[in-house]
C-alpha angles and dihedrals in degrees: 000000000000113000118195133204124193136223126177112245107248112238093230099035113170120199128347101293137084105227128198114249092246091059092040089062089065100037099039111008094176091055091045090054090051094049093044089065091079088064094054107140090010100067093132089071089070090063095048109130116235111211117215091027092054094217142094130270085252090063099059139073110230121222135182119236093203131058108272092223088074091058095053094040088057093048090051092048089055093047094246091126128026095212134014108250116240103243138154128226135190112239105211122195110230090221089070092061128085104246091212088063099046127085136160120236114208121193117177105174141009118287136047096278098068106071141088139179129221132178112264088230089061094049127088102226090192088066091057097061097104131068106265118245090243090057092048090049090050092050091049090051090059096055110123091358098107089222122139115257121236094217097207101038110149092356110129112257123211106219119204120193106215138015124317120218107225098175090110099031118126116241120223130185131216122206 
């Protein structure tokens, strides 16, 4: 059975690979500076150690295990966004990834004590196809607050240590 993971298509993608931010700093420093902006005020995340992969957050490409349309549909249902932004994602087949370089990061609550990491090969991706209760609770807490939404808060992240060839990846659109 084909199992897909998703990564938003970077606006200024160069080449046919998704590159971890740490490597991007060397290859394309101007792009790295642009992408680092989303971590403003949260820079310590980049130095988070990832067990199993023996690297830092900065050294992995992050992927979603569930279709991104579900995330934005839920935000719209809750009134967090007026319209679903038109955006494209790569749909990457898990069989194209080296299993010794792929892990799943689970975070269930705020703070540094509420997370764990498992090998992707030991995880049932089909069980990660719904928005987690912690994410839904987080989204609900933002209703009428005017605060910006972290789209992927508490959603498991597949972390891939290394570059991902996307030359044959399918492209999907959300709207």
